[in-house]
C-alpha positions as CSV (number, residue, x, y, z in Angstrom):
1,M,93.2,102.6,72.2
2,E,92.0,105.4,74.5
3,E,89.0,103.3,75.5
4,I,91.3,100.6,76.9
5,Y,93.2,103.1,79.0
6,S,90.0,104.7,80.3
7,H,88.9,101.2,81.2
8,I,92.1,100.8,83.3
9,K,91.3,104.0,85.1
10,A,87.7,103.0,85.7
11,R,88.7,99.6,87.0
12,R,91.4,101.1,89.3
13,K,88.8,103.4,90.9
14,E,86.3,100.6,91.2
15,L,88.9,98.7,93.3
16,R,89.7,101.9,95.2
17,L,93.3,101.8,94.3
18,T,95.3,105.0,94.0
19,Q,97.6,105.6,91.0
20,Q,100.5,105.3,93.4
21,E,99.3,101.9,94.7
22,L,98.8,100.5,91.1
23,A,102.2,101.9,90.1
24,D,103.9,100.3,93.0
25,S,102.3,96.9,92.4
26,L,103.4,97.0,88.7
27,G,106.9,98.5,89.2
28,Y,105.9,101.8,87.5
29,E,106.2,105.5,88.5
30,R,102.9,107.1,89.4
31,S,103.4,109.6,86.6
32,S,103.6,106.7,84.1
33,I,100.2,105.4,85.3
34,A,98.7,108.9,84.9
35,K,100.0,109.0,81.3
36,I,98.8,105.5,80.6
37,E,95.3,106.3,81.8
38,K,95.2,109.4,79.6
39,G,96.2,107.3,76.6
40,Q,99.5,109.0,76.2
41,V,101.5,105.8,76.4
42,D,100.9,102.7,74.2
43,L,101.3,99.4,76.0
44,P,102.3,96.1,74.3
45,L,100.1,93.1,74.8
46,S,102.5,91.7,77.4
47,K,102.1,94.8,79.6
48,M,98.3,94.7,79.0
49,R,98.3,91.2,80.5
50,E,100.1,92.5,83.6
51,F,97.5,95.3,84.1
52,A,94.6,92.8,83.6
53,E,96.1,90.5,86.2
54,K,96.6,93.3,88.8
55,L,93.1,94.6,88.1
56,G,91.5,91.2,88.4
57,L,90.1,91.3,84.8
58,P,90.3,88.8,82.0
59,L,92.6,90.2,79.3
60,A,89.8,89.9,76.7
61,E,87.6,92.1,78.9
62,L,90.3,94.7,79.3
63,L,90.7,94.8,75.6
64,G,87.0,95.1,75.0
65,L,86.7,91.7,73.4
66,Q,84.3,88.9,74.1
67,E,86.7,86.0,73.5
68,L,90.5,85.7,73.7
69,R,91.1,82.5,71.7
70,D,94.1,83.0,69.5
71,I,94.1,86.7,69.7
72,D,97.5,86.9,71.5
73,L,99.6,85.7,68.6
74,L,97.4,87.6,66.0
75,F,97.6,90.9,68.0
76,D,101.4,90.7,68.4
77,S,101.8,90.0,64.7
78,L,100.2,93.4,63.7
79,R,101.6,96.9,63.5
80,P,100.1,99.5,65.8
81,D,97.6,100.6,63.2
82,G,96.6,97.0,62.6
83,Q,96.2,96.4,66.3
84,E,93.9,99.4,66.6
85,E,91.8,98.2,63.7
86,L,91.5,94.7,65.2
87,L,90.3,96.1,68.5
88,R,87.8,98.4,66.7
89,Y,86.4,95.5,64.8
90,G,86.2,93.3,67.8
91,R,84.3,96.0,69.7
92,E,81.9,96.4,66.8
93,L,81.2,92.6,66.7
94,A,80.7,92.5,70.4
95,S,78.0,95.2,70.2
96,D,76.2,93.4,67.4
97,A,73.4,91.2,68.8
98,A,74.1,88.6,66.1
99,Y,77.6,87.9,67.5
100,A,77.4,88.9,71.1
101,K,76.8,86.4,73.9
102,L,73.2,86.3,75.0
103,T,74.0,85.2,78.6
104,P,75.6,88.0,80.6
105,V,78.8,87.2,82.5
106,D,78.7,87.9,86.2
107,Q,81.0,90.6,87.3
108,L,83.2,89.5,90.2
109,R,83.9,92.0,93.0
110,Y,87.4,92.0,94.5
111,I,88.5,92.9,98.0
112,R,91.8,93.7,99.6
113,H,93.1,90.8,101.8
114,Y,95.9,92.0,104.0
115,T,98.2,89.0,104.3
116,T,100.0,89.7,107.5
117,A,97.9,88.3,110.4
118,A,96.4,91.1,112.4
119,A,95.4,91.9,115.6
120,A,93.3,90.4,118.4
121,G,96.7,90.8,119.8
122,Y,98.6,93.2,117.5
123,A,100.7,93.9,114.4
124,A,99.7,94.3,110.8
125,P,100.4,97.1,108.3
126,I,96.8,97.8,107.2
127,E,97.9,100.9,105.2
128,G,100.9,99.2,103.7
129,E,101.3,97.1,100.5
130,D,101.2,93.7,102.1
131,Y,97.8,92.7,100.5
132,E,96.3,90.8,97.6
133,L,93.1,91.3,95.7
134,I,90.8,88.3,96.1
135,P,87.3,87.7,94.6
136,C,84.4,88.1,96.9
137,G,82.2,85.1,97.6
138,D,78.7,85.0,99.2
139,E,80.3,85.2,102.7
140,V,81.7,88.7,102.1
141,P,79.4,91.5,103.3
142,A,78.5,93.9,100.6
143,R,79.8,96.9,102.6
144,A,83.3,95.4,103.3
145,D,86.4,97.3,102.0
146,F,89.1,94.9,103.2
147,C,89.7,91.7,105.2
148,I,92.4,90.3,107.5
149,E,93.0,87.3,109.6
150,I,93.0,87.5,113.4
151,S,95.8,86.1,115.5
152,G,95.0,85.6,119.2
153,D,92.0,84.7,121.4
154,S,91.2,88.1,123.0
155,M,88.0,88.5,121.0
156,E,86.6,85.1,121.7
157,P,83.8,84.0,121.5
158,Y,82.8,86.5,118.8
159,I,86.0,86.4,116.7
160,H,88.2,83.3,116.8
161,D,91.9,82.8,116.4
162,G,92.7,82.5,112.7
163,Q,89.3,83.8,111.6
164,R,89.0,86.2,108.7
165,I,87.2,89.4,109.4
166,Y,85.7,91.9,107.1
167,V,86.0,95.7,107.7
168,K,84.2,98.8,106.5
169,R,86.5,101.8,106.3
170,D,85.7,105.2,107.8
171,E,82.7,103.9,109.7
172,S,81.7,105.6,113.0
173,L,81.6,103.2,115.9
174,R,79.0,103.0,118.6
175,P,79.9,101.9,122.1
176,F,81.2,98.3,122.2
177,E,81.2,97.8,118.5
178,V,84.3,96.1,117.1
179,G,86.9,98.0,115.1
180,V,90.4,97.7,113.8
181,F,92.8,100.2,115.3
182,F,96.3,101.5,114.8
183,V,98.0,102.3,118.2
184,D,101.6,103.3,118.4
185,G,102.7,101.2,115.4
186,D,100.6,98.1,116.1
187,V,97.2,97.1,114.9
188,Y,94.5,95.8,117.2
189,C,91.0,94.3,116.8
190,K,89.0,95.4,119.8
191,Q,85.7,96.6,121.2
192,W,85.5,100.4,121.4
193,C,84.1,102.9,123.8
194,M,85.0,106.3,125.3
195,D,84.2,107.4,128.8
196,Y,83.1,110.8,130.1
197,R,86.7,111.9,130.7
198,G,87.6,111.3,127.0
199,T,89.6,108.2,127.7
200,T,89.4,105.7,124.8
201,H,89.0,102.0,125.8
202,L,89.9,99.3,123.4
203,L,88.6,96.2,125.1
204,S,89.1,92.5,124.8
205,A,85.7,90.7,124.5
206,N,87.3,87.6,126.2
207,P,87.2,88.2,130.0
208,A,90.2,86.0,130.4
209,R,92.2,88.4,128.2
210,E,91.4,91.7,130.0
211,D,95.2,92.1,130.1
212,A,95.2,92.7,126.4
213,S,92.8,95.7,126.6
214,L,94.2,99.2,126.0
215,H,93.2,102.4,127.8
216,I,94.3,105.6,126.1
217,E,93.8,108.9,127.8
218,R,92.8,112.0,125.8
219,D,96.1,113.9,126.3
220,S,98.4,110.9,126.4
221,G,100.1,111.8,123.1
222,R,99.7,108.2,121.9
223,S,98.9,107.6,118.2
224,L,95.4,106.2,117.7
225,I,93.7,105.7,114.3
226,C,90.5,103.7,113.6
227,F,90.8,101.8,110.3
228,G,87.2,100.9,110.3
229,K,84.3,98.8,111.7
230,V,84.4,95.0,111.8
231,L,81.2,93.8,110.1
232,L,79.6,91.3,112.6
233,K,76.1,90.0,112.6
234,Q,75.6,91.6,116.0
235,T,77.3,93.9,118.4
236,P,78.9,92.1,121.4
237,P,77.8,93.3,124.8
238,A,80.2,95.2,127.1
239,P,82.8,92.8,128.6
240,A,81.9,91.5,132.0
241,Y,85.0,93.0,133.6
242,F,84.4,96.5,132.3
């Protein structure tokens, strides 16, 4: 059974979830997740299903099986030693070319979608738990770490009201590139630059919304965090008013 629990750990890391984040989403203590990943706790099939759902995996894949079919009822009918033997035999069959599928199954990539509308104006808990994991389609940039919807028109015409944007965490910004920022409890999507005095300017791309820009002096004491770079096809020019 240890292979299953190491699979849980590997998948969690692939999704860039901490043990605490996975524990919170499942209603566990973080210490319980640590023990589960070490194979120190045996989970019933019903709990395996919960982990598979949260990790975006088919149950059969989490269990190391090629097909689920009627395995649910069969698995639940066995004692723990029987369940271990069933899993061992299933993995053995899956590794045998005579039984394994010849066509590989595409592996879906999942991304965090923060479900509270963010910030061409303000407000979204990007570091909170208000997110869901969604499969990535062809429209999702390979470098993206999370996505959010934009509320407001201050980034027109480059980002539209209601548009979903994709963000790369911990990415350095060059002047006038677009980022997602946390400022004094609110979250903003703005163009970034810093002047020679050290003042940070978070700028609206839309000249009609210059009023929504923020200017934060170096020693102002205001809280400013950059969550990451918005992945656009091109960097917008400096706003006409700046």
